C-alpha positions in Angstrom: 129.0 108.6 68.7 129.4 112.1 70.3 125.6 112.5 70.3 125.2 109.1 71.9 127.7 110.0 74.6 126.0 113.3 75.2 122.6 111.5 75.5 124.1 109.0 77.9 125.6 111.7 80.1 122.3 113.6 80.1 120.5 110.4 81.1 123.0 109.6 83.9 122.6 113.1 85.3 118.8 112.8 85.3 119.2 109.4 86.9 121.4 110.8 89.7 118.8 113.5 90.5 116.1 110.9 90.8 118.3 108.6 92.8 119.0 111.3 95.3 115.3 111.9 95.7 114.8 108.2 96.2 117.4 108.2 98.9 115.8 111.1 100.8 112.5 109.2 100.9 113.4 107.4 104.2 113.9 110.6 106.1 110.7 112.2 104.5 108.5 109.3 105.6 105.6 110.0 103.3 103.9 107.0 101.6 102.4 109.3 99.0 105.8 110.8 98.1 107.2 107.2 97.8 104.6 106.0 95.4 104.9 109.1 93.3 108.7 108.5 93.1 108.1 104.9 92.0 105.9 106.2 89.2 108.7 108.4 88.0 110.9 105.3 88.1 108.4 103.3 86.0 108.3 106.2 83.5 112.1 106.0 83.2 111.8 102.2 82.5 109.2 103.0 79.8 111.8 105.1 77.9 114.5 102.4 78.3 112.2 99.4 77.6 109.6 100.2 75.0 109.2 96.5 74.5 107.8 96.3 78.1 105.3 99.1 77.7 102.2 97.0 78.4 103.7 95.5 81.6 104.8 98.9 82.8 101.4 100.5 82.1 99.9 97.8 84.3 102.3 98.8 87.1 101.1 102.4 86.8 97.5 101.3 87.0 98.3 99.2 90.1 100.0 102.2 91.6 96.7 104.1 91.3 94.9 101.4 93.2 97.6 101.5 95.9 97.2 105.3 96.2 93.5 104.9 96.6 94.0 102.3 99.3 96.4 104.7 101.0 93.9 107.5 101.0 91.4 105.2 102.6 93.9 104.4 105.4 94.6 108.1 106.0 90.9 108.5 106.7 91.5 106.8 110.0 87.9 106.8 111.3 86.4 105.3 108.1 89.2 102.8 107.7 88.9 101.5 111.3 85.1 101.3 110.9 85.6 99.1 107.8 88.1 96.9 109.5 85.7 96.3 112.4 82.9 95.6 110.0 85.0 93.0 108.1 86.7 91.3 111.0 83.6 90.4 113.1 85.6 88.7 115.8 88.1 91.5 116.1 91.9 91.5 115.4 95.0 91.8 117.5 97.4 92.2 114.6 97.3 94.5 111.6 95.8 92.9 108.5 98.1 92.4 105.6 97.5 92.4 101.8 96.3 96.0 101.4 96.7 97.3 97.8 99.7 99.5 98.8 101.6 96.4 100.3 100.7 94.3 97.3 102.0 96.9 94.9 105.3 97.4 96.7 105.8 93.6 96.9 105.2 93.3 93.2 107.5 96.1 92.4 110.3 94.6 94.5 109.9 91.3 92.7 110.0 93.1 89.3 113.2 94.8 90.3 114.9 91.7 91.6 114.0 89.9 88.3 115.5 92.7 86.2 118.5 93.4 88.5 120.9 92.1 85.9 119.9 94.9 83.6 121.3 97.5 86.0 125.0 97.5 85.0 126.6 101.0 85.3 127.4 102.5 88.7 124.6 105.0 88.2 122.1 102.3 87.4 123.2 100.2 90.4 122.8 103.2 92.7 119.4 103.8 91.2 118.3 100.2 91.8 119.4 100.3 95.5 117.7 103.7 96.1 114.5 102.5 94.4 114.3 99.5 96.6 115.0 101.7 99.7 112.2 104.0 98.6 109.7 101.2 98.3 110.6 99.9 101.7 110.3 103.4 103.2 106.9 103.8 101.6 105.4 100.6 102.9 106.9 101.2 106.4 105.1 104.6 106.5 101.9 102.9 105.2 102.0 100.4 108.1 102.5 103.2 110.6 99.5 105.0 109.2 97.5 101.7 109.3 98.5 101.0 112.9 97.5 104.6 113.8 94.1 104.0 112.4 93.4 100.5 113.7 95.4 100.6 117.0 95.8 104.3 117.9 96.8 103.5 121.5 99.5 101.1 120.4 100.8 103.7 117.9 100.9 106.4 120.5 102.8 104.1 122.9 105.3 103.3 120.1 105.8 107.0 119.5 106.5 107.6 123.2 108.9 104.6 123.3 110.8 106.0 120.3 111.4 109.2 122.2 112.9 107.2 125.1 115.1 104.9 123.1 116.4 107.5 120.6 116.7 107.5 116.8 119.0 104.5 116.8 116.8 102.4 119.0 114.2 99.8 118.1 110.7 99.5 119.5 109.2 96.0 119.6 106.0 94.2 120.8 106.1 90.9 122.6 106.1 87.8 120.3 102.5 86.6 120.1 103.7 82.9 119.6 105.5 80.6 121.9 107.1 81.4 125.3 109.3 84.4 125.8 110.7 86.4 128.7 111.5 90.1 128.7 113.8 91.5 131.4 114.6 95.1 132.1 113.6 98.4 133.6 110.1 99.9 133.0 111.0 103.3 131.6 107.5 104.7 131.5 103.8 103.7 131.8 101.2 105.3 129.5 97.5 105.0 129.9 97.6 101.8 127.9 101.1 100.4 127.8 104.3 99.8 129.9 107.5 100.6 128.1 110.4 98.3 129.1 114.1 98.7 128.1 115.6 95.3 127.5 119.0 96.5 126.1 120.7 99.8 125.2 118.9 100.1 121.9 115.7 98.1 122.4 112.5 98.6 124.2 109.3 96.6 124.3 105.8 97.9 124.8 103.4 95.7 126.9 99.7 96.3 127.0 98.5 97.1 130.5 95.3 95.1 130.0 97.5 91.9 129.6 98.8 92.2 133.2 97.0 90.3 135.9 94.9 92.3 138.3 97.0 94.2 140.8 100.2 93.5 138.9 100.4 96.6 136.8 104.0 97.8 136.7 105.3 101.3 137.6 108.1 103.3 136.1 111.4 102.4 137.6 110.5 98.7 138.3 113.0 96.2 137.0 111.0 93.1 136.0 111.1 89.8 134.2 107.9 89.5 132.3 107.1 86.0 130.9 104.7 85.3 128.1 103.1 82.1 126.9 101.0 82.1 123.7 100.5 85.9 123.9 99.5 85.9 127.5 101.5 87.1 130.5 102.2 84.1 132.7 104.4 85.6 135.4 105.9 88.9 136.5 108.8 88.9 138.8 111.3 91.4 140.1 114.5 90.9 138.0 117.6 89.7 139.8 119.6 92.7 140.8 122.8 93.2 138.7 126.2 94.5 139.6 127.2 97.8 137.9 129.4 95.8 135.5 126.6 93.5 134.5 124.2 96.3 134.0 126.7 98.2 131.8 127.2 95.0 129.8 123.5 94.7 129.2 123.2 98.3 128.2 126.0 97.9 125.7 124.3 95.2 123.7 
């Protein structure tokens, strides 16, 4: 029993180290790092579940395909050329279903299905950190993909993040239905207008979507109305009292 307890303690210590690495993944923001960590997690499972060795080996093979897909996206010029070749009529949104995304989705389903097997506090922490790492990896992958396919949009988002801060969120107008966006234009880049709609949220609007002669300027406070991904109207927003303005910024 003593040997068993020692082995368990050694395993828990190793699991804590890996869990800490998984937690750090979000701040590192490296899709390659995330997928390598997930491979280490699969290796841990292989030790714990020798009866699932075939399934886990398949996961490792799929991780290789995901990594190859990631390397292709990192070669931005080649990836964009391939996307333009495949989507003859052009695209306005990022394509989904790349091997990296498919791998992450499959791993999350695998984890959810086996969640009941994570019983000890160390195992529960490991489960949560592993899910977080997978999310961080695919998030970084989508950023790389956007930088390759829509570099101007990616640059505008980066500029918007500087303006809204680390706790803020950067959005694009909803491409479906009718929506209005009200707030101050914080900045205008070569391709986008950045509009603050609340304290922690900004939207980026493509300048090419604005009607001729209606391009906004920094400092304008506007209500921008969309219908089916097209700007329908642009109006000066109703002026607010200092109290109302502070209330909006506090959202």
